[in-house]
MITIBA-940969 format. One record per residue (C-alpha): residue number from 1; residue in three letters; chain; x, y, z. Coordinates in steps of 0.02 Angstrom, whole numbers, m for minus. Last residue first. Layout:
// MITIBA-940969
- nr | rest | kette | east | north | up
- NUM | ALA | A | X | Y | Z
...
***
This chain:
// MITIBA-940969
- nr | rest | kette | east | north | up
- 66 | GLN | A | 4508 | 5003 | 6332
- 65 | GLY | A | 4687 | 4974 | 6275
- 64 | THR | A | 4737 | 5142 | 6346
- 63 | ALA | A | 4833 | 5231 | 6209
- 62 | SER | A | 4762 | 5132 | 6063
- 61 | TYR | A | 4586 | 5142 | 6132
- 60 | VAL | A | 4602 | 5330 | 6155
- 59 | LEU | A | 4668 | 5350 | 5979
- 58 | ALA | A | 4532 | 5240 | 5905
- 57 | ALA | A | 4400 | 5335 | 6004
- 56 | GLN | A | 4462 | 5500 | 5934
- 55 | ILE | A | 4451 | 5429 | 5757
- 54 | ASP | A | 4275 | 5368 | 5788
- 53 | LYS | A | 4229 | 5538 | 5861
- 52 | ALA | A | 4287 | 5622 | 5700
- 51 | THR | A | 4170 | 5508 | 5605
- 50 | LEU | A | 4206 | 5357 | 5497
- 49 | ARG | A | 4084 | 5290 | 5367
- 48 | PRO | A | 4165 | 5397 | 5231
- 47 | TYR | A | 4334 | 5310 | 5246
- 46 | ALA | A | 4457 | 5399 | 5130
- 45 | ASP | A | 4381 | 5572 | 5157
- 44 | LEU | A | 4364 | 5551 | 5344
- 43 | LEU | A | 4542 | 5486 | 5350
- 42 | ASP | A | 4612 | 5633 | 5252
- 41 | ALA | A | 4512 | 5756 | 5358
- 40 | GLU | A | 4586 | 5681 | 5516
- 39 | THR | A | 4757 | 5712 | 5440
- 38 | ALA | A | 4874 | 5583 | 5369
- 37 | GLY | A | 5056 | 5601 | 5424
- 36 | GLU | A | 5118 | 5422 | 5437
- 35 | ASN | A | 5071 | 5420 | 5621
- 34 | LEU | A | 4892 | 5466 | 5574
- 33 | LYS | A | 4888 | 5322 | 5450
- 32 | ARG | A | 4958 | 5202 | 5580
- 31 | VAL | A | 4831 | 5254 | 5712
- 30 | ILE | A | 4685 | 5232 | 5592
- 29 | LEU | A | 4751 | 5066 | 5528
- 28 | GLU | A | 4779 | 5001 | 5706
- 27 | VAL | A | 4600 | 5040 | 5753
- 26 | PRO | A | 4543 | 4925 | 5613
- 25 | VAL | A | 4413 | 4984 | 5485
- 24 | ARG | A | 4293 | 4841 | 5452
- 23 | THR | A | 4145 | 4948 | 5496
- 22 | GLY | A | 3993 | 4940 | 5610
- 21 | ARG | A | 4096 | 4972 | 5766
- 20 | ILE | A | 4268 | 5042 | 5728
- 19 | VAL | A | 4385 | 4894 | 5734
- 18 | PRO | A | 4486 | 4803 | 5868
- 17 | LYS | A | 4559 | 4645 | 5790
- 16 | GLY | A | 4453 | 4489 | 5812
- 15 | LEU | A | 4498 | 4406 | 5648
- 14 | MET | A | 4444 | 4559 | 5548
- 13 | VAL | A | 4263 | 4536 | 5602
- 12 | ARG | A | 4203 | 4364 | 5656
- 11 | PRO | A | 4309 | 4363 | 5813
- 10 | ASN | A | 4223 | 4524 | 5866
- 9 | ILE | A | 4314 | 4664 | 5955
- 8 | GLU | A | 4221 | 4827 | 5950
- 7 | VAL | A | 4268 | 5010 | 5958
- 6 | ARG | A | 4136 | 5148 | 5955
- 5 | SER | A | 4027 | 5112 | 6107
- 4 | ARG | A | 4179 | 5037 | 6192
- 3 | VAL | A | 4267 | 5205 | 6183
- 2 | ALA | A | 4136 | 5292 | 6287
- 1 | MET | A | 4215 | 5463 | 6293
***
């Protein structure tokens, strides 16, 4: 999976935190919500611009930092 095609770091977006490209949804929010028990379906419902691949990319990024 090309994580960098889905995760971006831009100092002008969310103070440079890693976010899903084209959104203001931080990677850390996705990981935290999943850790708190949210399902993929919950996240897709709460954040309609996200895709399942975005969520997977957030998890890979969080695990590898890439």
